C-alpha positions as CSV (number, residue, x, y, z in Angstrom):
1,M,0.0,0.0,0.0
2,R,1.4,3.3,-1.0
3,L,-0.4,5.0,1.9
4,L,1.3,2.7,4.4
5,K,4.7,3.0,2.7
6,Q,4.6,6.8,2.8
7,L,3.3,7.0,6.3
8,V,5.9,4.6,7.7
9,A,8.7,6.5,5.9
10,V,7.9,9.9,7.2
11,A,6.7,8.8,10.6
12,A,10.1,7.0,11.1
13,V,11.9,10.2,10.5
14,A,9.5,12.1,12.8
15,F,10.0,9.5,15.6
16,V,13.7,9.4,15.5
17,G,13.9,13.2,15.2
18,S,11.6,13.7,18.2
19,M,13.7,11.2,20.3
20,G,16.8,13.1,19.4
21,V,15.4,16.5,20.2
22,G,14.0,15.2,23.4
23,A,17.4,13.9,24.4
24,V,19.2,17.2,23.9
25,Q,16.4,19.6,24.9
26,E,18.6,21.2,27.6
27,N,21.1,22.3,24.9
28,T,19.6,25.1,22.8
29,F,21.9,24.8,19.9
30,L,21.6,21.1,19.5
31,T,17.8,21.3,19.8
32,L,17.7,23.9,17.0
33,V,20.1,21.9,14.8
34,L,18.3,18.5,15.3
35,G,14.9,20.0,14.9
36,V,15.8,21.7,11.6
37,A,17.6,18.6,10.4
38,T,14.5,16.5,11.1
39,A,12.4,18.9,9.1
40,V,14.7,18.9,6.1
41,L,15.3,15.2,6.2
42,S,11.6,14.4,6.4
43,V,11.0,16.5,3.2
44,F,13.7,14.5,1.3
45,V,12.3,11.2,2.6
46,Y,8.8,12.2,1.6
47,A,9.9,13.2,-1.9
48,W,11.8,9.9,-2.3
49,V,9.0,7.7,-1.2
50,V,6.5,9.4,-3.4
51,R,8.8,9.0,-6.4
52,W,9.2,5.3,-5.5
53,S,5.6,4.4,-4.7
54,E,3.8,6.6,-7.2
55,R,6.3,6.9,-10.0
56,R,5.8,10.7,-10.3
57,A,7.6,13.9,-9.3
58,P,6.6,15.2,-5.9
59,V,5.5,18.6,-7.1
60,E,3.7,19.4,-3.8
61,V,7.2,19.9,-2.3
62,A,8.9,21.4,-5.3
63,A,11.9,23.5,-4.2
64,R,11.0,26.4,-6.4
65,S,7.9,27.3,-4.5
66,A,9.3,26.7,-1.0
67,A,10.4,30.1,0.1
68,A,7.3,32.0,-1.1
69,G,4.9,29.4,0.3
70,V,6.5,29.1,3.7
71,G,6.9,32.9,3.9
72,R,3.2,33.5,3.2
73,G,2.2,30.8,5.6
74,L,4.4,32.1,8.3
75,L,2.9,35.6,8.1
76,I,-0.6,34.2,8.2
77,G,0.1,31.8,11.1
78,V,1.8,34.5,13.2
79,G,-0.9,37.0,12.4
80,M,-3.7,34.6,13.2
81,F,-2.3,33.7,16.6
82,T,-1.5,37.3,17.4
83,A,-5.1,38.2,16.7
84,V,-6.2,35.5,19.2
85,I,-3.8,36.9,21.9
86,V,-4.9,40.5,21.2
87,N,-8.5,39.6,21.8
88,L,-7.7,37.7,25.0
89,A,-5.5,40.7,26.2
90,F,-8.4,43.1,25.5
91,L,-10.5,41.1,27.9
92,G,-7.8,41.1,30.5
93,Y,-7.1,37.3,30.1
94,Y,-3.5,37.7,28.8
95,R,-0.8,40.0,29.9
96,V,3.0,40.3,29.4
97,D,5.0,40.5,32.6
98,G,8.4,41.3,31.0
99,L,10.8,39.5,28.7
100,G,11.1,35.8,28.6
101,S,13.9,33.5,27.4
102,V,15.8,34.1,24.1
103,S,17.5,30.7,24.4
104,G,14.2,29.1,25.0
105,A,12.8,30.7,21.9
106,I,15.7,29.5,19.8
107,G,15.3,26.0,20.9
108,L,11.6,26.2,20.1
109,L,12.5,27.2,16.5
110,G,13.9,23.7,16.0
111,V,11.1,21.9,17.9
112,M,8.3,23.7,16.0
113,A,10.0,23.3,12.7
114,A,10.3,19.6,13.1
115,A,6.7,19.3,14.3
116,A,5.2,21.5,11.6
117,V,7.0,19.8,8.7
118,T,6.5,16.2,9.7
119,E,2.9,16.7,10.7
120,E,2.0,18.4,7.4
121,L,3.8,15.8,5.4
122,I,1.9,13.0,7.2
123,F,-1.6,14.6,7.5
124,R,-1.8,16.7,4.4
125,G,0.9,15.2,2.2
126,V,0.0,11.6,2.7
127,L,-3.4,11.1,4.4
128,F,-5.4,14.0,3.0
129,R,-4.0,13.8,-0.6
130,I,-4.6,10.1,-0.9
131,V,-8.0,10.1,0.8
132,E,-9.0,13.0,-1.5
133,E,-8.3,11.0,-4.6
134,W,-11.1,8.6,-4.0
135,A,-13.4,10.4,-1.5
136,G,-13.2,14.0,-2.8
137,T,-12.1,17.2,-1.1
138,W,-15.0,17.5,1.4
139,I,-14.8,14.0,2.9
140,A,-11.0,14.2,3.0
141,L,-11.2,17.5,5.0
142,V,-13.6,16.0,7.5
143,L,-11.9,12.7,8.0
144,T,-8.3,13.9,8.2
145,G,-9.3,16.9,10.3
146,L,-10.9,14.6,12.8
147,V,-7.8,12.3,12.9
148,F,-5.6,15.3,13.3
149,G,-7.6,16.6,16.2
150,L,-7.9,13.2,18.0
151,M,-4.1,12.7,17.7
152,H,-3.7,15.6,20.2
153,L,-5.6,13.7,22.9
154,A,-2.3,12.0,23.7
155,N,-0.8,15.3,24.9
156,Q,-0.1,16.1,28.5
157,H,-3.0,18.5,29.2
158,A,-5.3,17.2,26.5
159,T,-9.0,17.7,26.6
160,L,-11.8,16.5,24.3
161,W,-12.8,20.0,23.6
162,G,-9.2,20.9,22.7
163,A,-9.0,18.0,20.3
164,I,-12.3,19.1,18.7
165,A,-11.1,22.7,18.4
166,I,-7.9,21.5,16.7
167,A,-9.9,19.4,14.3
168,I,-12.1,22.4,13.3
169,E,-9.6,25.3,13.3
170,A,-6.4,23.5,12.2
171,G,-7.4,20.3,10.5
172,G,-9.8,22.1,8.2
173,M,-7.7,25.2,7.7
174,L,-4.4,23.4,6.9
175,G,-6.2,21.0,4.6
176,A,-7.9,23.9,2.8
177,A,-4.5,25.7,2.5
178,Y,-3.1,22.7,0.7
179,V,-6.2,22.5,-1.6
180,A,-5.9,26.2,-2.5
181,T,-2.3,25.9,-3.5
182,R,-1.8,22.2,-4.2
183,N,1.6,22.4,-2.5
184,L,2.6,21.7,1.1
185,W,4.7,24.8,1.7
186,L,1.8,27.2,2.6
187,P,0.4,24.8,5.3
188,I,3.9,24.1,6.6
189,G,4.6,27.8,7.0
190,L,1.2,28.4,8.5
191,H,1.5,25.5,11.0
192,F,5.0,26.6,12.0
193,G,4.0,30.3,12.3
194,W,1.1,29.5,14.5
195,N,3.0,27.2,16.8
196,F,6.1,29.3,17.1
197,A,4.0,32.5,17.8
198,A,2.2,30.5,20.6
199,A,5.2,29.0,22.2
200,G,8.3,31.0,21.0
201,V,6.8,34.5,21.2
202,F,3.9,34.6,23.6
203,S,4.9,31.7,25.8
204,T,1.5,30.0,25.9
205,E,0.8,26.3,25.9
206,V,0.6,24.6,22.5
207,S,-2.1,21.9,22.3
208,G,-1.8,21.0,25.9
209,N,1.9,20.1,25.7
210,G,2.9,22.1,28.9
211,A,4.4,25.5,29.7
212,T,6.8,27.1,27.3
213,Q,9.5,29.8,27.5
214,G,9.4,32.2,24.6
215,L,10.5,35.7,24.0
216,L,7.8,37.2,26.2
217,H,6.9,36.2,29.8
218,G,3.2,35.9,29.1
219,V,0.5,35.1,31.7
220,T,-2.9,33.7,30.7
221,S,-5.8,33.7,33.2
222,G,-9.5,33.8,33.1
223,P,-12.3,31.3,32.2
224,A,-11.1,28.2,30.4
225,L,-14.1,28.5,28.1
226,L,-12.5,31.6,26.5
227,T,-8.8,31.1,27.1
228,G,-8.6,27.4,26.3
229,G,-7.4,26.6,29.9
230,D,-4.6,24.1,30.3
231,F,-4.8,23.1,26.6
232,G,-3.8,26.6,25.5
233,P,-5.4,29.3,23.3
234,E,-6.0,26.8,20.5
235,A,-9.1,25.7,22.5
236,S,-10.3,29.3,22.6
237,P,-13.4,30.3,20.6
238,Y,-11.3,33.0,19.0
239,A,-8.9,30.5,17.5
240,I,-11.8,28.5,16.2
241,V,-13.5,31.5,14.6
242,F,-10.3,32.7,13.0
243,G,-9.5,29.2,11.8
244,L,-12.9,28.8,10.2
245,L,-12.7,32.2,8.5
246,L,-9.3,31.2,7.0
247,T,-10.7,27.8,6.0
248,I,-13.5,29.6,4.1
249,V,-11.1,31.9,2.4
250,F,-8.8,29.1,1.3
251,L,-11.7,26.9,0.0
252,R,-13.2,29.8,-2.0
253,L,-9.8,30.3,-3.5
254,A,-9.5,26.6,-4.3
255,R,-12.9,26.7,-5.9
256,R,-12.0,29.7,-8.0
257,R,-8.9,27.9,-9.2
258,G,-10.7,24.6,-9.9
259,N,-8.8,22.7,-7.2
260,L,-11.8,21.0,-5.5
261,V,-11.9,17.3,-6.2
262,P,-15.4,15.7,-6.4
263,R,-16.1,12.3,-4.9
264,R,-15.4,9.6,-7.4
265,R,-18.2,7.3,-8.5
266,G,-17.8,3.9,-7.0
267,A,-15.3,5.3,-4.5
268,R,-16.1,2.7,-1.9
269,A,-15.6,-0.2,-4.3
270,D,-12.2,1.0,-5.6
271,A,-10.8,2.7,-2.5
272,T,-8.6,-0.3,-1.7
273,A,-7.3,-0.5,-5.3
274,T,-6.4,3.2,-5.3
275,L,-4.5,3.0,-2.0
276,T,-2.5,-0.1,-3.1
277,Q,-1.4,1.3,-6.5
């Protein structure tokens, strides 16, 4: 099965990389280097396994569109999370109590780069893309979004509501970003920008993974219903609303470009054949 081959290949790099980063997390420089190395290696492995299993060029990770795609995504991701924080600060639920840790932010660059790249390759590059081939864009968005959200239930401070919020705001938005561009660089940049802004700049929890030390010493307080509680601002209604708005924007762009894929006739009958090509 090409689905299994691609998942195993990228997941193996992600696992080894995460173990390496975890082992050197006290060393900022090594954390940065190993995190970036994991991100780069995972792209090369993904490209190789797609060529091998599908006999085609992996255009979705073409180098020529990398800088522009990641740059746009980075700006959108940082802007989106900043908008969430501004709304919480306006209500008095987030404040900055001084500067945080530069070294902590540098280490988080590597951690978040590895997480953003490997997760996008797995969830949008492999799962979404292949499911979309036989089930169409809409079903692929729903199914992979749910899987992406449920995956976060394994995190330290996970909540069911947090997982649902991730499925809606991130699973849908990142999948729609891929559909709009038909490459993985925009969702990779968006994913990284969002995560790094949360942890590396504003020092909030990211998906219930525990406290972080970023550039600012931020303090979040107030009702969990609005702030996201121990899961972090990703479980805030503000994040869900902004994520849904971006999802709509990306899907309208995808429709205008003719990038939406309809469900194939007889999809159930030939799904297995498609995945085993």
